[in-house]
N, C-alpha and C positions, 0 to 999 in steps of 0.2 A: 729970425723966423722959426727957426729950430728951434731956439730954447724955449721958445712960446708954444710951440705945438706939445714938447716932453711934458712939460708941467702937467699939464690938465689930463695928459695920460695915466701919469704917476698916481696924481689925487685918487681918480677912478680905482685904480687897483688897489690901493690903499684901503678904498669905502669897502668894496667887495672881499677882501681878507676879512675885515672887521667885522662885517655881518655875517660871515661864516663861523668864526669863531663864537659870535654870540647864538648863533642857531645850535651849534653844538654844544655849548655851556647849556642853554634850557633843553636839549635832549639830555642832557647829562643828567641835569636837577630834575625833570622829569622822571628819568630812570629811577632814579636815587629815593625820588619820592613815594614811585609805586614801589619799591623793595621796603623802604620803611612802614609804608601803609599796611602790605600786604604781612609783614613782621606782626605792626601792631591790631590789623584788624583782620582775621584770618578768614572771617565769616563774612566780611563785607560790612558796609558803614549803614546798610538796610535791613539789616538780618530780624526777622520777627521768630524765631526757634527760641531764643532765649526765655522768652515770656511762658512758651506752651511748656518749656522743658523744667520752669519754674513751675508751672501748674502741676505738669505730673509729678515731680517731685514732693510737691506739696501734698499732692492727691495721694500717694504712694505713702509716705510720711504717716498721711491721717488713716490711712488704713492701717499702717502697723503698730500706729498707736491703740486704734482700735480693737484690733486683733489682739494684740497685747493686754488689753482690758478683758478681753472676753474669752482669753484662753482659758481659764480654770473650768468656766460653764462648758465650753466646748469639747474639753477633755473628759468632764464627768460624760457629757452628751454621745459622747464615741464611746465610751467605757460600757455606758449602759446598753448600746445599740452592739457592741462587740459580744455582751453578753448576752442579749437577747439572742442574735443569730447562732452563738455557742448552743445555746439552747436548740432551737429549730434545726440547728444540723445533727446535732445528738437524737433529735427526734426521727428528723429523716432516715439517718442511718437505721435507728431500729427497727422503723417500718419498712426500710430496704431489707433488712434481715429477715423480718417476719414473710414479706412475701417471697423472699428465695428459697426460704423452709418449704412454704407451702405451695411452692412452685415444685420444689424436688419431690415432695410427699405426692403430689399432684400425677405427675410425672412416674413415678414408681408404682403409684395406683394402676395407671394408664397401661404400662408395661405390664403388670401382674395380671390384670384384665387379660388384654389381649393373649397373652401366653394360654391362660386360662380357657380363654375361648376357643384359642386355636385346638387345645386337647379336647374340650367338651366337643369343638365340632365335627371332630375327626369322623369321617362317614367309615362303617364298616357293611360287610357283606353276610348277607345271612346265610349260614350253613345247612347242611341237609336237614330232614325232618328230625325233629327229635333231639337234635344238636343245639338247638339256638337258644341262648342263657345270657339273659338281661344284665347290663355291666351296673353292680349295688356300689362300685366304688367311685369317689371323687378325685380329681387330679389333689397330689399333695402342694401346699404352697412352697413358695419360694422361701428357702432361709433369710430371717432378718437377724444376724449375730447382733445388732445394734441394741436390739431389746437388752440384753447380758451377756455382755462380751465372757465375763468370768465362767456363768454357767455354760456357756457355748465351749469353751476351753476344755471344762471337764468333761461334758457330753464327749467331746472329738477323743477323747483317752480311754473312755469306760466303756463305751457303746459297741456293737458289734451289726455290721449293716444297718448303723443310726437306728438300731433297736436297744431298748433295756428295759430292765426290771426297776421300778423307782417304790419306794417306800417313806412314808414319813413318821417320824419319831422323835417323842420327848422323853425327858427324865421317868415319867408316870408308868412307860411302857418299857424299860431298859430291860426286864425279864424276857419277855417275848421275842423282842429283838434279836435277843442272844439268841433263840430258837431259833429266830428267822434266818438269821445269816448264816449258822450253823448248819442248818439244810442246806440250802444254796451252796456251800463251799465243798459240802459232801456229795452233794450231784454234780459239780464240776460246772456251774453256771459262771461263765466269766463276768458276763454285762450287767451288772446290778449297781443302784448306787441308794443312798440312804440320804433323805434329805433332813437333816439335823436341826432341830427348832429349839436346842438351846444349847450351851457350852459342855454341858456335862456329857450328852450323846456323840457330840461332835469329838470329845477328849474319848470317848468310850470307842466309838469305831476306829480311830485311829494307833488306838492303843491294840486293838483286835486285825489291823490291816484289812480295814472294811472299806471302799471306796464311799467319804462321805462330802456332802456340800451344805453348808451353811447358808441360809438366806442374808442379804442385807436388812438391817432393822425395818419394822412394818407394826407401826403399833394395832393397826386393825388386826394384824393375823398373829404377832407375839403375845396379846393379850389371853387368847385362846390357845395357844402354843405352850405357853409357859405352863398352865392352870388344869388345861382340859384332860378328860381322860381320854380312853381309847375313842369312842365316837366321836366327840367334841372334835379330836385332831384328825379323824379321818374325814370330817366335811371340810376340812381346810384343801382338802386336793382337789380339789377342782378350781380354785384361783390358782392353787401353784401350779398345777400342770399346764396353765394355758402356754406358759413361759415355753416349756419344752417344746409343746406344737408348733410354737410361731418360728423357732428354731430349725425346726424340719424334722424332728425325733418323733419315732412311733414308742408309744411306751406299753409296755405292761404294767399296768399300777396295784398294787398289792398293799393288803393291809398286814401288818406284823403278825398276824394269829394264825398265820398260814405256813403248813411245813410243807417244804417240796421233796417229790420223790424222784423226779423226771424233771429234763429240761422243757419248760413250756412253750420255747419257742419252734419246739420239734411238731409241735399237734397245732398250729393255728391254723387256719384256712387263708385268713387275709383278704377277702372276697367282699368283704365290709369294712365300711368305715370305725365301726366298733363292734368286737366280738367280746362277749359278756358272760360271766356265771349268773345262772338264775335262781330266784329262789323257789320258781315251781317247783310243786313233785309231780304233775302230769301235761299233758297237751297244754290242755287248757289254761292251766296255771303258769305254764311257760313260756307259751307263745302269745297269749293273750286270749281275751273272752268277750262275748256282747253282754254285758251288765246291764240288766234292766230295773229300771226303779218306777215303783207302782204308786200313783196317786190318785183316787176315785176322785177328789174335787177338780182335777182337770178336765172330766169330762172324757168326750174321745179322745183326748191328746194325753191320758192318765200313764200311757208305758212313755218312759224316758228311757231311750238305749244308748248307752255308752260305751266304748271299746277299751280295755283296758287291757294295757300293754307293756305298762312301767312295772316290770316282776324283775328288772335286771341286780343283783347283788352288786351295788359299785363296792365291796371288797378286793373284786378282783376283775379287771377288765382290761382289754387289748385294745388301745385308740390309735388310728392313724393321724397324721397331723394334715388335715383337709379343711375346710373354709367350714362345712357343715359341722365338722366335730367343734370345732373353737365356738361356732354358734352355741353348740349344746351346753358346753362349760360355761358359758357367759349365763346360760338360760338356769342351769342348775347350781348355781356357785352363790 
């Protein structure tokens, strides 16, 4: 009985051990297959990315190919765009410079106008009876050395209290010029200057230790300066004198046919913008008169009255650096 019972029990144990080993083997095989599959198919068995990637690669390769085909045209277009932009940039820079300069000049003019307004707008009290005298002088301009830096340096060295005698001369008036500066040296006047209109006069003044200034070339002035006589050269002074006033200097302008016996700066009143020698020989001709022109054909308006006051002698006059003075030079130049 005992032998019969042990037989079936042993068979069941053997069967269960066989089933366990089969399961373990199946698990091992499954793990092995999983590892192999993971190695061989890292993206899985049903991955849809490769076609998309292939499409992207093909599309990008198409773009590269097309861009390579279009590269020369594209480069030429870019070059032309760069040239056009460079031109526009240069034009804009030029406009910026012009606007900046206009703004600077506008601000400078505004400041000058404000300063002159403050001077002109100054209020004064009236003094006792018989002592009141109206102002006949205008405020001086603000010096602008940018007009002529070289002349500004010369005037600073020669002038006394921003005043000086100025004469224009070319080689045609050389003998008169020598008499002119000899009399000035004899009196002892230190502040005088010769504006040389040619090289000969410049060298002549330097050899005689006479302060001299030669202007920069200007065809409009040089043509008269080279060939003109005393009167023609004298007519140039109004244009040349303008720079002196712009630089803030009062000028006693003198022709070279004048001889000095005293220092004229000791006898100026300086109570007006212009002090001038006159060609008048009496009160009427010296200070002006009412000239009447008679035209009977005009009927009741036959008498035309005009005030004649322009009897100044432009060969010797003192002028202050004011706006009205500069305007006067512009009108008569």
